[in-house]
C-alpha positions, 0 to 999 in steps of 0.5 A, spaced: 523 409 441 517 405 444 519 405 451 520 412 451 513 413 448 511 409 454 513 414 459 511 420 456 504 423 459 500 428 456 499 433 462 493 437 462 494 443 467 488 446 470 487 454 471 488 453 478 495 451 477 496 457 473 493 462 478 497 459 484 503 459 480 502 467 478 500 468 486 507 465 488 511 469 482 508 475 484 510 474 491 517 473 489 518 478 485 519 474 478 517 479 473 518 474 467 515 469 470 509 473 471 509 475 464 509 468 462 504 465 466 499 471 464 501 469 457 499 462 459 492 464 462 493 465 469 487 470 471 488 477 474 481 477 476 480 476 483 474 478 487 475 484 492 473 480 498 479 475 496 484 481 495 489 478 500 490 472 495 491 477 489 497 477 485 497 485 485 496 485 493 502 480 494 506 484 489 504 491 492 506 488 499 513 486 497 514 492 493 515 488 487 514 494 482 516 491 476 511 485 477 506 491 479 507 494 472 506 488 468 499 486 472 497 493 471 499 493 464 495 486 463 488 489 466 489 487 474 484 492 478 487 495 484 483 495 490 484 499 497 488 494 500 493 494 494 494 502 496 494 501 503 499 495 503 504 499 499 504 505 503 504 501 510 511 497 508 514 504 505 514 502 497 514 509 494 515 507 487 510 501 488 505 506 491 506 512 486 505 507 480 498 505 483 497 512 484 499 514 477 495 509 473 488 512 476 485 517 471 483 521 477 485 521 484 480 517 488 480 518 495 477 512 497 482 508 495 487 511 499 483 512 505 488 510 511 494 510 507 496 517 510 495 515 517 499 508 515 505 512 512 505 518 518 505 512 523 511 509 520 515 515 519 515 515 511 516 522 509 516 521 502 510 517 502 506 522 506 508 528 501 507 523 495 500 522 498 499 529 499 501 531 492 496 527 489 490 530 493 490 525 499 486 529 505 490 531 511 484 530 515 482 523 512 482 516 514 479 512 520 485 515 524 487 522 523 494 522 520 496 527 525 495 522 530 500 517 526 505 523 526 505 523 534 505 516 535 511 516 530 514 522 534 515 525 527 516 532 528 517 533 520 511 529 518 507 533 523 508 540 521 508 538 514 501 535 515 499 542 519 502 546 513 497 542 508 491 543 513 491 538 518 486 540 523 490 540 530 484 541 534 480 536 532 485 531 534 487 534 541 484 529 546 486 523 542 493 525 540 495 528 547 492 521 550 497 517 545 503 521 546 502 521 554 501 514 554 507 513 550 511 518 554 513 522 548 515 529 551 517 532 544 510 531 541 506 533 547 511 539 547 509 540 539 502 539 541 502 545 546 506 549 541 500 548 536 495 550 542 492 543 542 493 541 550 
């Protein structure tokens, strides 16, 4: 007994340990471990300028919907990059969860999501964002340009149906379609009287 006590040590674990463990668990999609680490005091508060290090961002990036739900249920605050990474990587359910948690749709949180989804050809995500109120002309790059780059006719037409302003992207869309040799998109742009 005495020899056994001699080898036992009291280990004090710092908050940084719990935070790092939570980040790793979120990244790997370990929902039960995330719950456990939160119960042990891991922090859900991450400064916005360190969003790429947050557990919520990592869970959104890899589409771990269960982890995202646990983090949100425990008070994690979503930032714009969380929405953008879910849209960019095609994680429909994760993005829908982020959108539904907001009491009112906030266009600033989804600023570049529509372009990213159109550029990747994620039709379901484009529809989801439009249904939630995303601006078909919004973002740093127009979503129509993303549809042209992806050579995705259905997304292009869907955006036009939702009010995307084809003439406003005429020059840029044509330039990108020509540079990539996308004859089908040049024809579609011509059909919409853009060229």
